[in-house]
C-alpha positions in Angstrom: 35.9 -26.8 -15.6 37.2 -25.7 -19.1 33.7 -24.7 -20.1 33.2 -22.6 -17.0 36.6 -20.8 -17.6 35.6 -20.1 -21.2 32.2 -18.7 -20.1 33.9 -16.5 -17.6 36.3 -15.1 -20.1 33.6 -14.4 -22.6 31.6 -12.4 -20.0 34.6 -10.4 -18.7 36.5 -9.7 -21.9 35.8 -6.1 -22.9 35.2 -5.6 -26.6 35.3 -2.3 -28.6 31.9 -2.8 -30.0 30.0 0.5 -29.6 27.2 0.5 -27.0 25.1 3.5 -26.2 25.0 2.6 -22.5 25.8 5.1 -19.8 24.7 5.3 -16.2 21.7 7.4 -15.5 22.0 9.5 -12.4 19.6 8.6 -9.6 17.7 11.8 -9.0 14.2 13.3 -9.5 15.5 15.7 -12.2 16.6 12.8 -14.5 13.2 11.1 -13.9 11.4 14.2 -15.1 13.2 14.0 -18.4 11.9 10.5 -19.1 8.9 9.7 -17.0 6.2 11.5 -18.9 7.1 9.9 -22.1 7.5 6.5 -20.5 4.0 6.7 -19.2 2.7 7.8 -22.6 4.4 5.0 -24.5 3.9 1.3 -24.6 7.1 -0.6 -23.7 8.4 -3.6 -21.8 10.9 -1.9 -19.7 11.3 -2.7 -16.0 10.9 0.8 -14.7 10.6 -0.1 -11.0 14.3 -1.0 -11.1 16.5 2.1 -10.7 18.9 3.6 -11.6 17.7 3.2 -15.1 20.0 2.1 -17.9 20.3 5.0 -20.3 20.4 2.8 -23.4 16.9 1.7 -22.5 15.2 4.9 -21.4 17.0 7.5 -23.6 14.8 6.8 -26.6 11.9 8.1 -24.4 13.8 11.1 -23.0 12.4 14.6 -23.6 15.8 16.3 -22.9 16.3 16.6 -26.7 13.4 19.0 -26.8 15.8 21.7 -25.5 18.8 20.7 -27.7 19.4 21.7 -31.3 19.3 18.9 -34.0 22.7 20.0 -35.2 25.4 22.1 -33.7 27.1 24.5 -36.0 30.4 25.8 -34.7 30.9 29.4 -35.7 34.3 29.8 -34.0 35.4 32.4 -31.6 35.2 32.7 -27.8 31.6 33.8 -27.6 30.4 30.8 -29.7 32.4 28.4 -27.4 30.9 30.0 -24.3 27.4 29.8 -25.7 27.7 26.2 -26.7 29.1 25.1 -23.3 26.5 27.1 -21.4 23.4 26.1 -23.3 23.7 22.7 -25.0 27.1 21.0 -24.8 29.0 19.2 -22.1 31.8 21.3 -20.7 34.5 18.8 -22.0 33.6 15.9 -24.1 34.9 13.4 -26.7 32.7 11.0 -28.6 33.9 8.4 -31.1 32.8 5.1 -32.6 34.0 3.1 -29.6 34.3 5.6 -26.8 32.6 8.4 -24.9 34.0 10.9 -22.4 32.5 13.9 -20.5 33.6 16.1 -17.7 31.1 18.6 -16.3 31.1 20.9 -13.3 28.9 20.2 -10.2 27.8 23.3 -8.4 25.1 24.2 -5.9 25.2 27.9 -4.9 22.2 28.8 -2.8 21.0 31.5 -0.4 17.9 31.8 1.6 16.2 32.5 4.9 14.4 30.3 7.4 11.9 32.5 9.2 11.9 29.9 12.1 15.7 29.9 12.4 17.9 31.5 15.0 20.3 32.8 12.3 20.0 35.6 9.7 20.2 33.5 6.5 20.9 30.0 5.0 23.4 29.3 2.4 25.1 26.5 0.4 28.4 26.5 -1.4 29.0 23.2 -3.3 31.8 22.7 -5.9 32.8 19.6 -7.6 33.0 17.6 -10.9 31.4 14.6 -12.6 33.3 12.5 -15.0 31.7 9.9 -17.3 33.4 7.6 -19.7 32.7 4.6 -21.9 35.0 2.3 -23.8 33.1 -0.3 -25.7 30.9 -2.2 -23.3 32.6 -0.8 -20.2 31.4 2.5 -18.7 32.1 4.4 -15.6 31.5 7.6 -13.7 32.7 9.4 -10.7 31.4 12.4 -8.8 33.2 14.4 -6.1 31.7 17.4 -4.3 32.8 19.6 -1.4 30.1 21.6 0.5 29.8 24.2 3.2 26.2 25.0 4.2 23.9 26.5 6.8 20.8 24.3 6.7 17.1 24.8 7.4 16.1 24.3 11.0 14.6 20.8 10.9 17.7 19.6 8.9 20.0 21.1 11.4 18.1 19.3 14.2 18.5 16.0 12.3 22.3 16.6 12.0 22.6 17.3 15.7 20.6 14.2 16.7 22.6 11.9 14.3 26.3 12.4 15.1 26.7 15.1 12.5 25.2 13.1 9.5 23.6 15.4 6.9 20.6 13.7 5.2 21.9 11.9 2.1 25.6 12.5 3.0 28.2 11.3 5.4 29.5 12.8 8.6 30.0 16.6 8.7 32.0 18.9 10.8 31.3 22.4 12.2 31.9 25.2 9.9 31.6 28.8 11.2 28.4 29.7 13.0 25.5 27.2 12.7 27.0 25.7 9.5 28.4 22.4 8.4 31.2 21.2 6.2 30.7 17.9 4.3 31.5 16.0 1.2 29.8 13.8 -1.4 31.4 11.1 -3.5 29.9 8.5 -5.8 31.3 6.3 -8.6 30.6 3.2 -10.5 32.0 0.9 -13.2 29.5 -1.0 -15.3 29.9 -3.8 -17.9 27.3 -5.0 -20.3 28.7 -8.0 -22.2 25.4 -9.0 -23.8 21.8 -7.6 -23.7 21.1 -10.3 -21.1 23.8 -9.5 -18.5 24.7 -6.3 -16.8 27.3 -5.9 -14.0 27.9 -2.9 -11.7 30.5 -2.3 -9.1 30.3 1.0 -7.4 29.6 3.4 -4.5 26.1 4.7 -4.7 22.4 3.8 -4.0 19.6 1.7 -5.4 15.8 2.3 -5.7 13.0 -0.3 -6.1 9.6 1.0 -6.9 7.4 3.2 -9.1 6.6 5.6 -6.3 8.1 8.8 -4.9 8.8 6.8 -1.8 9.9 3.2 -1.6 9.0 0.9 1.3 11.5 -1.7 0.1 14.7 0.1 -1.0 15.1 3.8 -1.6 17.7 6.4 -2.3 17.1 8.2 1.0 20.3 7.3 2.8 24.1 7.7 2.2 26.0 6.1 -0.6 27.5 2.6 0.1 29.8 0.2 -1.8 28.0 -2.5 -3.7 28.2 -5.1 -6.5 25.1 -5.6 -8.7 24.1 -8.1 -11.4 21.1 -7.6 -13.6 20.0 -10.6 -15.7 17.3 -10.1 -18.3 15.5 -13.0 -20.1 12.2 -12.8 -22.0 9.9 -10.7 -19.9 11.9 -11.1 -16.7 14.6 -9.1 -15.1 16.4 -10.4 -12.0 18.6 -8.2 -9.8 21.2 -9.3 -7.3 22.9 -6.7 -5.1 25.5 -7.2 -2.4 26.5 -4.2 -0.3 28.5 -3.2 2.8 26.9 -0.8 5.2 27.7 0.9 8.5 26.3 1.4 12.0 27.6 4.6 13.7 26.6 3.8 17.4 29.4 4.2 19.9 28.5 0.8 21.5 29.5 -1.1 18.3 32.5 0.9 17.2 36.0 -0.7 17.4 38.3 2.1 18.1 37.4 4.8 15.6 36.0 2.3 13.1 32.3 2.1 12.5 30.7 -1.3 12.7 30.0 -3.1 9.4 27.0 -5.0 8.3 26.2 -6.7 5.0 23.2 -6.6 2.7 22.0 -9.0 0.1 19.1 -7.9 -2.1 17.2 -9.9 -4.7 14.4 -8.5 -6.9 12.6 -10.5 -9.6 10.5 -8.4 -12.0 8.0 -9.9 -14.5 6.1 -8.2 -17.2 2.7 -10.0 -17.5 1.1 -9.1 -20.7 1.7 -5.6 -22.1 0.7 -3.5 -19.1 1.0 -5.4 -15.8 4.2 -5.7 -13.9 4.8 -7.8 -10.8 8.0 -7.8 -8.7 9.1 -10.0 -5.8 11.6 -8.4 -3.4 13.9 -10.0 -0.8 16.5 -8.2 1.3 18.6 -9.6 4.1 20.9 -7.7 6.5 23.4 -9.7 8.5 26.2 -9.0 10.9 26.7 -9.2 14.6 27.4 -6.5 17.3 29.9 -8.9 19.1 31.6 -9.8 15.8 30.9 -13.5 16.4 30.0 -14.2 12.7 31.7 -11.7 10.4 31.1 -12.2 6.7 29.0 -15.3 6.0 29.7 -16.7 2.5 26.3 -18.5 2.5 24.6 -15.1 1.9 26.4 -14.8 -1.5 23.9 -17.3 -2.9 22.2 -15.4 -5.8 19.0 -17.4 -5.6 15.9 -15.6 -4.3 14.1 -16.6 -1.1 16.8 -16.7 1.5 14.6 -17.4 4.5 15.6 -21.0 4.8 19.3 -19.9 4.9 18.5 -17.4 7.7 16.8 -20.1 9.8 19.8 -22.4 9.2 22.1 -19.8 10.6 19.8 -19.0 13.6 17.8 -15.8 14.3 21.0 -13.9 14.9 22.2 -14.8 11.4 20.3 -12.2 9.6 17.2 -10.0 9.3 15.0 -10.6 6.3 12.7 -8.1 4.6 10.2 -9.5 2.0 8.0 -7.5 -0.3 5.9 -7.2 -3.5 5.8 -4.4 -6.1 3.0 -4.2 -8.7 1.9 -1.8 -11.3 -0.6 -1.5 -14.1 -0.1 0.9 -17.1 -3.4 2.3 -18.4 -3.7 3.4 -22.1 -4.2 7.1 -21.1 -0.8 7.5 -19.5 -1.8 6.6 -15.9 0.1 4.1 -13.9 -1.4 2.5 -10.8 1.2 1.1 -8.5 1.6 -0.4 -5.0 4.0 -2.1 -2.6 3.8 -4.3 0.4 6.7 -4.9 2.8 6.8 -7.5 5.5 9.5 -7.8 8.1 8.0 -10.7 10.1 5.2 -13.2 9.4 3.5 -15.1 12.2 0.3 -16.7 10.9 -1.5 -16.7 14.3 -0.8 -12.9 14.7 -2.0 -12.2 11.1 -5.2 -14.2 11.4 -6.0 -12.6 14.8 -5.4 -9.1 13.4 -7.8 -7.3 15.7 -5.6 -8.2 18.7 -2.9 -5.9 17.3 0.2 -8.1 17.8 3.5 -6.2 17.6 4.7 -9.1 15.3 2.6 -7.8 12.4 5.5 -5.7 11.0 4.1 -4.6 7.6 4.0 -1.6 5.4 1.9 -0.7 2.3 1.9 1.8 -0.5 -0.7 2.7 -3.1 -0.3 5.4 -5.8 -1.2 6.8 -9.1 0.9 8.8 -11.5 -0.2 10.5 -14.8 2.1 11.5 -17.6 1.0 14.5 -19.8 -2.0 14.8 -17.5 -5.2 16.2 -19.0 -3.5 16.1 -22.4 -1.0 18.8 -21.4 2.5 17.9 -22.5 5.1 17.6 -19.7 2.5 17.9 -16.9 3.2 15.1 -14.5 1.0 14.4 -11.5 1.3 11.9 -8.6 -0.8 10.9 -5.7 0.6 8.4 -3.2 -0.3 6.9 0.2 2.2 5.2 2.5 1.6 3.5 5.8 4.0 1.5 8.0 3.2 -0.4 11.2 5.4 -0.1 14.3 8.7 -2.0 14.5 9.0 -2.8 10.8 12.6 -2.4 9.5 13.9 -2.7 13.1 15.4 -5.9 14.5 16.4 -7.7 17.7 20.0 -6.6 17.2 20.0 -3.0 16.2 23.0 -3.5 13.9 20.9 -5.6 11.5 18.0 -3.2 11.1 17.0 -1.9 7.6 19.2 1.2 7.9 22.6 2.6 7.1 24.6 5.5 8.5 21.8 6.6 10.9 19.2 6.8 8.0 16.5 4.4 7.0 17.0 2.5 3.7 13.2 2.7 2.9 11.0 5.6 3.9 12.8 8.5 5.6 10.2 8.6 8.4 11.3 5.2 9.6 8.2 3.3 10.8 4.9 3.8 12.7 3.5 6.5 10.3 1.0 7.2 7.6 1.6 9.7 4.8 -0.4 11.1 1.9 1.4 13.1 -0.7 0.5 14.9 -3.9 3.1 16.2 -6.3 3.0 18.0 -9.6 5.7 18.9 -12.0 5.3 21.0 -15.2 7.8 21.9 -17.9 7.3 24.4 -20.7 10.4 25.1 -22.7 13.3 25.6 -20.4 11.0 26.6 -17.5 9.8 24.1 -14.9 7.6 24.3 -11.9 7.2 22.0 -8.9 4.4 21.8 -6.3 4.4 19.3 -3.4 2.0 18.7 -0.5 2.7 16.0 2.1 0.4 15.3 5.0 1.2 12.6 7.6 1.0 11.4 11.1 3.8 9.9 13.1 4.1 8.2 16.5 7.1 9.5 18.4 8.8 8.1 21.6 9.1 9.9 24.9 12.3 9.0 26.9 12.3 5.4 27.8 9.6 4.4 25.3 9.6 2.4 22.1 6.4 2.6 20.1 8.1 1.3 17.0 8.8 4.4 15.0 12.6 4.5 15.6 14.1 1.7 13.6 17.4 2.2 15.4 15.9 0.7 18.6 15.7 -3.1 19.3 12.2 -4.4 19.2 13.0 -6.7 22.1 12.5 -3.6 24.3 9.0 -2.3 23.3 6.2 -0.4 25.0 3.4 -2.9 24.1 2.9 -6.5 22.9 -0.7 -6.2 21.8 -3.0 -3.3 20.8 -0.2 -2.3 18.5 -1.5 -0.4 15.4 -0.3 2.3 13.1 -0.1 5.0 14.2 0.5 4.9 18.0 2.6 6.5 20.7 3.0 10.3 21.0 1.1 11.3 17.9 2.1 14.2 15.8 0.7 15.7 12.5 3.3 16.6 10.0 2.7 18.9 7.0 5.2 19.6 4.3 4.7 22.1 1.4 7.1 23.1 -1.4 6.8 25.3 -4.4 9.7 25.9 -6.8 10.4 27.4 -10.2 13.5 26.7 -12.2 15.0 27.8 -15.5 17.2 25.2 -17.2 20.4 26.7 -18.7 22.0 23.5 -19.9 19.9 20.2 -19.9 23.0 18.0 -20.5 24.2 18.4 -17.0 21.1 19.9 -15.5 22.5 23.4 -14.9 19.6 25.6 -13.7 18.7 28.7 -11.7 15.9 28.2 -9.2 13.9 29.8 -6.5 11.4 28.3 -4.1 9.6 28.1 -0.7 9.5 25.1 1.6 7.4 24.8 4.8 7.5 22.0 7.4 5.4 22.0 10.5 4.9 19.3 13.1 2.5 19.2 16.1 4.3 16.5 18.0 5.6 17.7 21.4 7.8 14.7 21.9 10.8 13.6 19.7 9.9 15.7 16.6 11.9 18.2 14.6 11.4 22.0 14.8 9.3 23.9 12.3 10.9 25.3 9.2 9.7 28.0 6.8 12.4 28.5 4.2 12.6 30.7 1.1 15.6 30.1 -1.2 17.2 30.8 -4.6 20.3 29.7 -6.4 22.3 28.1 -9.2 22.7 24.3 -9.3 23.5 21.3 -11.4 20.7 19.1 -10.2 22.5 15.7 -10.1 21.8 14.0 -6.8 19.1 13.8 -4.1 19.0 14.9 -0.5 15.5 14.5 0.9 14.3 17.2 3.3 10.6 16.2 3.5 10.9 14.2 6.7 
């Protein structure tokens, strides 16, 4: 007992030894600063586990290309304005054993959706982000308030999902065809030794090398969680416990949304210098009748929970298993893939041609290339995703692989296939993005369940056999985006940008309206809200 107490104190006692660790924001913009160089270098980092730890990836960051080697303070108001605008944090303090920054968060945007029934779109976001570090303890918090008139397909999503804006919480009406909503995130992290890393916060996770993840993505709304990362030799083991919500009226108690609980385990292994293999396990538990509540048995940090689930009975949880693999070629190309499995019945798998509904699986295959064709900062990606019907759903809707009316994996839910090609190029402070997504979805007419909507119980389904991806009311979906941006301050991603986004869908049942949207604005590009659904 004394030995356990001593070990606990050693792990939790903060010291004032300087550590260069900070939390890296989980967004595509931060990935662009690092990913090209990570692909061009040889390393043993576990890059499929995100958010990345800044002390690990900052040595590969290219953000420094836009910053001066030394800052000479000339004095005067204009010099202060120039430094804060171009290459300094707005407020900062750095010392041997501490770090503190406070930066604005803004997103001012105007535009026009030619398919909309309104004259123009807009967004008005104001907030702040604070980061601090004291020795081996670091923390951040971000608070943002927004009023916005959204593109047509996003507005339709909001109307269909109780006012939830993609990537945010509930919103309320604001003026004509506009919404008022907030964003909040925060985290406290502690790294007592290079082998152990603890996080307690309100945010998201991402597992994978792809643009999408079929296991755990940052598509949804922030949620409270506790996370432990253990690193030893060529292995990294991640445990995450989180609390999530179901917004359906049928499971609300008064005005309180129903809670469910997630445990996630991910074991990553670097095999040799270039191959990485990861084993994923996630389990969602809870009960619509509140018969079980919180079950302490799911706090077990050991991977492979399936025996625990069976011991609790089918209603005791919903397990999602998966694999992540990647191979890093010498020329800066990374080949990657994922496989997710919600159910496994050997008779159904071995009789695949029958098309049993029990074959709930999804696959991903992709390639990404850093400094493509030898052009510095040209990043290319090609990716294919396919998900069979009913994966991520469950017998009890509460325990599906979703949170706050949004999937925790791919934003399209299930019963789809998607091919995407994306390119990003940076030259000096200018950057350019081009994206093309082409996919097919299977939608539901009223009274049907072809397995695409993960917020339906798979006990009520439209077919038992002959179930293949994609089925139901088929629709072809095309998404295009082109954007140019000029970075004003790379430290907090302040940039002006302009772009065009087009989304079209042929489905006549259950789809979202077309949207052709041109926009321009000023933003600190610090968090993600996917609109390519």
